[in-house]
SEDONU-334244 format. One record per residue (C-alpha): x, y, z; residue in three letters. Coordinates in nm, 3 decimals, padded with zeros to 5 digits, m for minus. Each point is the difference from the previous one (the first is absolute). Layout:
((X,Y,Z),"ALA"),
...
This chain:
((m00.715,m00.150,08.254),"MET"),
((00.084,m00.189,00.308),"PRO"),
((00.361,00.043,00.142),"LYS"),
((00.102,m00.341,m00.088),"ASN"),
((m00.101,00.051,m00.367),"GLN"),
((00.244,00.309,m00.051),"LEU"),
((00.305,m00.072,m00.211),"PRO"),
((00.351,00.034,00.125),"GLU"),
((00.165,00.328,m00.093),"LEU"),
((00.236,m00.070,m00.284),"ARG"),
((00.215,00.323,m00.003),"TYR"),
((00.291,00.083,00.224),"SER"),
((00.063,00.344,m00.142),"ASP"),
((m00.179,00.234,00.254),"PRO"),
((m00.176,00.226,m00.254),"LYS"),
((m00.132,m00.301,m00.194),"LEU"),
((m00.092,m00.164,00.320),"ARG"),
((m00.186,00.324,00.094),"PHE"),
((m00.199,m00.016,m00.331),"ILE"),
((m00.062,m00.365,00.032),"GLU"),
((m00.131,00.033,00.353),"TYR"),
((m00.244,00.295,m00.108),"GLN"),
((m00.132,m00.223,m00.280),"ALA"),
((m00.071,m00.279,00.222),"ILE"),
((m00.159,00.230,00.252),"LEU"),
((m00.228,00.149,m00.273),"ARG"),
((m00.069,m00.305,m00.219),"ILE"),
((00.000,m00.313,00.238),"LEU"),
((m00.044,00.140,00.349),"ALA"),
((m00.283,00.240,m00.096),"ASN"),
((00.184,00.274,00.202),"GLY"),
((00.012,m00.203,00.325),"ASN"),
((00.323,00.113,00.160),"LYS"),
((m00.041,m00.244,00.309),"ASN"),
((00.015,m00.279,m00.258),"VAL"),
((00.313,00.137,m00.153),"MET"),
((00.162,00.052,00.344),"ALA"),
((m00.073,m00.356,00.091),"GLN"),
((00.123,m00.156,m00.331),"GLN"),
((00.316,00.252,m00.052),"TYR"),
((00.080,00.143,00.339),"PRO"),
((00.380,00.095,m00.079),"ALA"),
((m00.121,00.198,m00.301),"VAL"),
((m00.306,00.138,00.171),"HIS"),
((00.196,00.154,00.275),"SER"),
((00.226,00.190,m00.237),"LYS"),
((m00.269,00.112,m00.262),"ILE"),
((00.042,00.356,00.108),"SER"),
((00.363,m00.014,m00.050),"GLU"),
((m00.019,m00.169,m00.345),"PHE"),
((m00.243,00.271,m00.101),"GLU"),
((00.222,00.276,00.107),"LYS"),
((00.301,m00.152,m00.191),"ASN"),
((m00.208,00.013,m00.316),"PHE"),
((00.184,00.303,m00.142),"GLU"),
((m00.134,00.242,m00.243),"LYS"),
((00.238,m00.118,m00.264),"SER"),
((m00.163,m00.333,00.019),"ASP"),
((m00.334,00.145,m00.134),"LEU"),
((00.153,00.031,m00.358),"ASP"),
((00.096,m00.376,00.007),"THR"),
((m00.223,m00.313,m00.064),"PHE"),
((m00.001,m00.031,00.389),"LYS"),
((m00.170,00.344,00.030),"GLY"),
((m00.220,m00.076,m00.295),"GLN"),
((m00.117,m00.336,00.167),"ALA"),
((m00.088,00.169,00.323),"LEU"),
((m00.198,00.283,m00.189),"ASP"),
((m00.183,m00.271,m00.214),"MET"),
((m00.083,m00.199,00.322),"LEU"),
((m00.140,00.294,00.177),"ASN"),
((m00.211,00.095,m00.309),"ARG"),
((m00.138,m00.362,m00.037),"GLY"),
((00.152,m00.065,m00.335),"VAL"),
((00.104,m00.350,00.109),"PHE"),
((m00.347,m00.083,00.148),"ASP"),
((m00.188,m00.286,m00.131),"ASN"),
((m00.312,m00.196,00.121),"LYS"),
((00.230,m00.299,00.029),"LEU"),
((00.256,00.059,00.269),"ALA"),
((00.242,m00.233,m00.136),"GLY"),
((m00.010,00.162,m00.344),"GLN"),
((00.061,00.340,00.168),"ALA"),
((00.306,m00.111,00.200),"MET"),
((00.130,m00.159,m00.315),"MET"),
((m00.027,00.333,m00.184),"ASN"),
((00.207,00.152,00.272),"VAL"),
((00.267,m00.259,00.001),"TYR"),
((00.024,00.006,m00.380),"ARG"),
((00.044,00.384,00.004),"PHE"),
((00.272,m00.020,00.264),"MET"),
((00.198,m00.272,m00.146),"GLU"),
((m00.011,00.138,m00.353),"SER"),
((00.093,00.350,00.175),"GLU"),
((m00.296,00.178,m00.145),"GLY"),
((m00.008,m00.148,m00.347),"ARG"),
((m00.295,m00.239,00.039),"VAL"),
((m00.329,00.176,00.118),"VAL"),
((m00.357,m00.105,00.059),"PRO"),
((m00.223,m00.017,m00.289),"ASP"),
((m00.158,00.343,m00.088),"GLY"),
((00.270,00.204,00.169),"TYR"),
((00.102,00.271,m00.245),"ASP"),
((00.242,00.212,00.202),"ASP"),
((00.361,00.024,m00.124),"GLU"),
((00.213,m00.295,00.117),"VAL"),
((00.333,00.053,00.137),"ILE"),
((00.278,m00.168,m00.218),"GLU"),
((00.285,m00.174,00.152),"GLN"),
((00.351,00.176,m00.021),"ASP"),
((00.178,m00.205,m00.249),"GLN"),
((00.339,00.173,00.098),"SER"),
((00.008,m00.197,00.334),"SER"),
((m00.050,m00.342,m00.165),"VAL"),
((00.313,m00.197,m00.053),"ASN"),
((m00.038,m00.206,m00.298),"ILE"),
((00.287,m00.215,m00.120),"PRO"),
((00.122,00.068,m00.361),"LEU"),
((m00.012,m00.280,m00.251),"LEU"),
((00.136,m00.024,m00.346),"THR"),
((m00.235,00.026,m00.293),"LYS"),
((00.057,m00.376,m00.073),"ALA"),
((m00.065,m00.098,00.373),"GLN"),
((m00.330,00.196,m00.012),"ARG"),
((m00.105,m00.152,m00.325),"ASN"),
((00.055,m00.348,00.121),"ILE"),
((m00.164,00.046,00.328),"ASN"),
((m00.279,00.158,m00.156),"ALA"),
((m00.049,m00.278,m00.250),"GLU"),
((00.031,m00.268,00.267),"ILE"),
((m00.281,00.176,00.229),"LYS"),
((m00.213,00.037,m00.309),"LYS"),
((00.001,m00.365,m00.100),"VAL"),
((m00.068,m00.109,00.348),"LYS"),
((m00.286,00.250,00.036),"ARG"),
((m00.146,m00.108,m00.325),"ASP"),
((00.033,m00.384,00.084),"GLN"),
((m00.180,00.061,00.325),"ARG"),
((m00.263,00.212,m00.154),"SER"),
((m00.084,m00.248,m00.280),"ILE"),
((00.005,m00.291,00.242),"SER"),
((m00.235,00.166,00.229),"ARG"),
((m00.232,00.119,m00.276),"GLU"),
((m00.011,m00.340,m00.168),"ASN"),
((m00.085,m00.137,00.354),"HIS"),
((m00.292,00.247,00.061),"GLN"),
((m00.135,m00.044,m00.374),"ARG"),
((m00.006,m00.376,00.040),"LYS"),
((m00.152,00.004,00.323),"ARG"),
((m00.241,00.298,00.003),"LEU"),
((m00.055,00.087,m00.369),"GLY"),
((00.092,00.293,m00.217),"ASN"),
((m00.266,00.227,00.138),"GLU"),
((00.112,m00.026,00.365),"ALA"),
((00.366,00.100,m00.073),"LEU"),
((00.101,00.307,00.204),"VAL"),
((00.226,00.272,m00.153),"PRO"),
((00.361,m00.023,00.103),"LYS"),
((00.011,00.320,00.162),"ASN"),
((m00.303,m00.068,00.207),"VAL"),
((00.156,m00.330,00.103),"TYR"),
((00.326,00.162,00.120),"GLU"),
((m00.191,00.283,00.180),"GLU"),
((m00.223,m00.273,00.181),"ALA"),
((00.288,m00.207,00.123),"ARG"),
((00.179,00.320,00.115),"SER"),
((m00.315,00.095,00.214),"ILE"),
((m00.038,m00.345,00.147),"VAL"),
((00.375,00.009,00.111),"PHE"),
((m00.043,00.343,00.163),"GLU"),
((m00.342,m00.089,00.144),"TYR"),
((00.152,m00.321,00.190),"LEU"),
((00.269,00.206,00.155),"LYS"),
((m00.275,00.207,00.175),"ILE"),
((m00.166,m00.311,00.133),"GLY"),
((m00.286,00.003,m00.252),"GLY"),
((m00.257,m00.293,m00.020),"ASN"),
((m00.168,m00.190,m00.291),"ARG"),
((m00.342,00.144,00.052),"GLU"),
((00.121,00.365,m00.044),"GLU"),
((00.233,m00.100,m00.289),"LEU"),
((m00.301,m00.129,m00.187),"THR"),
((m00.175,00.351,00.029),"GLN"),
((00.352,00.170,m00.127),"ILE"),
((00.013,m00.241,m00.287),"ALA"),
((m00.363,00.110,m00.091),"GLN"),
((00.095,00.361,00.015),"GLU"),
((00.307,m00.047,m00.205),"LEU"),
((m00.210,m00.184,m00.277),"ALA"),
((m00.249,00.306,m00.015),"VAL"),
((00.283,00.233,m00.017),"GLN"),
((00.162,m00.179,m00.282),"ARG"),
((m00.315,m00.085,m00.197),"GLY"),
((00.028,m00.366,00.003),"LEU"),
((m00.274,m00.241,m00.092),"THR"),
((m00.177,m00.230,00.235),"GLU"),
((00.209,m00.299,m00.120),"LEU"),
((00.322,00.211,00.043),"GLN"),
((m00.122,00.119,00.342),"THR"),
((m00.033,m00.367,00.107),"ASN"),
((00.350,m00.068,m00.116),"THR"),
((00.138,00.301,00.157),"LEU"),
((m00.163,m00.092,00.340),"SER"),
((00.021,m00.367,00.015),"GLN"),
((00.294,m00.103,m00.211),"HIS"),
((00.241,00.283,00.059),"ILE"),
((m00.044,00.211,00.294),"MET"),
((m00.152,m00.272,00.251),"LEU"),
((00.224,m00.265,m00.134),"ALA"),
((00.301,00.228,00.050),"TYR"),
((m00.115,00.089,00.342),"PHE"),
((m00.017,m00.370,00.092),"ASP"),
((00.336,m00.069,m00.132),"LYS"),
((00.150,00.267,00.203),"LEU"),
((m00.211,m00.066,00.301),"ASN"),
((00.068,m00.383,00.007),"ILE"),
((00.122,00.000,00.359),"HIS"),
((m00.326,00.152,00.120),"ASN"),
((m00.215,m00.240,m00.204),"ARG"),
((00.192,m00.304,00.119),"LEU"),
((m00.019,00.121,00.362),"GLU"),
((m00.379,00.033,m00.047),"PHE"),
((m00.049,m00.346,m00.136),"GLU"),
((00.194,m00.146,00.294),"LEU"),
((m00.160,00.176,00.275),"LEU"),
((m00.347,m00.037,m00.167),"ALA"),
((00.021,m00.377,00.075),"ASN"),
((00.188,m00.009,00.335),"PRO"),
((00.067,m00.370,m00.003),"SER"),
((00.315,m00.128,00.198),"GLN"),
((00.171,m00.041,m00.338),"GLU"),
((m00.072,00.340,m00.117),"ASN"),
((00.099,00.159,00.325),"LYS"),
((00.345,m00.195,00.004),"SER"),
((00.052,00.107,m00.360),"ILE"),
((m00.073,00.352,00.079),"PHE"),
((00.245,m00.016,00.301),"TYR"),
((00.281,m00.147,m00.196),"LEU"),
((m00.043,00.229,m00.291),"TRP"),
((00.044,00.303,00.253),"HIS"),
((00.296,m00.176,00.161),"GLN"),
((00.169,m00.049,m00.316),"LEU"),
((m00.063,00.360,m00.130),"CYS"),
((00.164,00.125,00.329),"ARG"),
((00.309,m00.196,m00.072),"LYS"),
((00.032,m00.005,m00.384),"TYR"),
((m00.037,00.260,m00.281),"GLU"),
((m00.224,m00.071,m00.308),"LYS"),
((00.172,m00.165,m00.286),"GLY"),
((00.303,m00.122,00.211),"ILE"),
((00.066,m00.364,00.017),"GLU"),
((00.031,m00.151,00.354),"PHE"),
((00.032,m00.353,00.154),"PRO"),
((m00.276,m00.136,00.205),"LEU"),
((00.038,m00.325,00.166),"SER"),
((m00.287,m00.239,00.102),"PHE"),
((00.077,00.063,00.370),"ASP"),
((00.055,00.376,m00.044),"GLN"),
((m00.329,00.053,m00.195),"GLY"),
((m00.216,m00.196,00.257),"ALA"),
((00.142,00.185,00.271),"LYS"),
((m00.065,00.344,m00.163),"MET"),
((m00.360,m00.105,m00.071),"ALA"),
((m00.040,m00.126,00.336),"SER"),
((m00.165,m00.331,m00.131),"CYS"),
((00.075,m00.364,00.014),"SER"),
((00.256,m00.155,m00.246),"LYS"),
((m00.271,m00.222,m00.137),"SER"),
((m00.232,00.299,m00.118),"THR"),
((00.294,00.231,m00.121),"TYR"),
((00.031,m00.156,m00.339),"PRO"),
((m00.360,00.073,m00.075),"ASN"),
((00.042,00.363,00.106),"TYR"),
((00.324,00.055,m00.201),"ILE"),
((m00.158,m00.170,m00.314),"GLU"),
((m00.320,00.234,00.027),"LYS"),
((00.222,00.310,00.044),"MET"),
((00.152,m00.106,m00.329),"CYS"),
((m00.336,m00.057,m00.183),"ASN"),
((m00.103,00.349,00.112),"LEU"),
((00.312,00.131,m00.128),"LYS"),
((00.113,00.139,00.315),"ILE"),
((00.317,m00.201,m00.013),"LEU"),
((00.185,m00.157,m00.286),"LYS"),
((00.223,m00.307,00.055),"LYS"),
((00.320,00.056,m00.208),"VAL"),
((00.224,m00.312,00.120),"ALA"),
((m00.083,m00.305,00.176),"LYS"),
((00.200,m00.116,00.295),"GLY"),
((00.070,m00.343,00.142),"LYS"),
((m00.180,m00.169,00.279),"ARG"),
((00.184,m00.176,00.282),"GLY"),
((00.138,00.051,00.338),"ALA"),
((00.349,00.044,m00.134),"ASN"),
((m00.088,00.204,m00.286),"SER"),
((00.080,00.384,00.022),"LYS"),
((m00.186,00.084,m00.331),"MET"),
((m00.318,00.180,00.033),"ALA"),
((m00.255,00.111,m00.260),"ASP"),
((00.050,00.339,m00.133),"VAL"),
((m00.292,00.232,m00.045),"TYR"),
((m00.080,00.358,m00.115),"ARG"),
((m00.245,00.230,00.104),"LEU"),
((m00.239,00.100,m00.282),"LEU"),
((m00.222,00.228,00.209),"VAL"),
((00.087,00.192,00.309),"THR"),
((m00.246,00.146,00.260),"VAL"),
((00.009,00.370,00.085),"LYS"),
((00.217,00.079,00.312),"ARG"),
């Protein structure tokens, strides 16, 4: 995998970062240390130090097990994205989630170190009942929607649905793409014994649909850049300018003059740009201001989609 396609390191803990580095080296960089040195120079220069600090006591923890499994190829998969996802799921679950087909003993989390607040029996019952009602409502609504749209024979079991969404979420975090996700969906369908209709539902209506929802900023950027008209260029620029200044979901005032200046466009074309951004659901106008030279009331907007920074 080229240098610019390698993911950012997500762990700050030195030992976890060492394991993550080794995983990327093996799975994504095909053992190319030069590529790793270019992408992660600070970590690469200290890799020997990290290895020395990996104490013998660590070998009996999930960290040691992860390194051992990595060296033995337990996480390997013909799809690199799936292999990296297996690594991250194992690490973040502290050894409780292992790749399919791995039968070695799994390290259990030490529950004595977990600080869980105590609730009264009545509080526990109330909380459990509320959560159950909400889960049931969501489940029934989702199932009825699928049944109406796709038919009974295309319904996917609840446990497979939840597993698929979890896979998509983790896969997106390591920079996965739609093409490879389609293959992952096909593999999951085979592993879970789904029919052809269920496989189509799993791939098209669950995994790819959820991927697009989580990855909406990339899709919008692609649509704008695929047709590089002056309008799309100005919208793209204004969107990035707003994301640098405001957080997603936070309301902010944006006057006519200020918006045109941020978009580097004329005041006559700015209204068309801002309207298209609202139609694309990049922005939402939550309050209308007043026009006029003496008015200090600006339109109020909220960013619905932010770009990666």
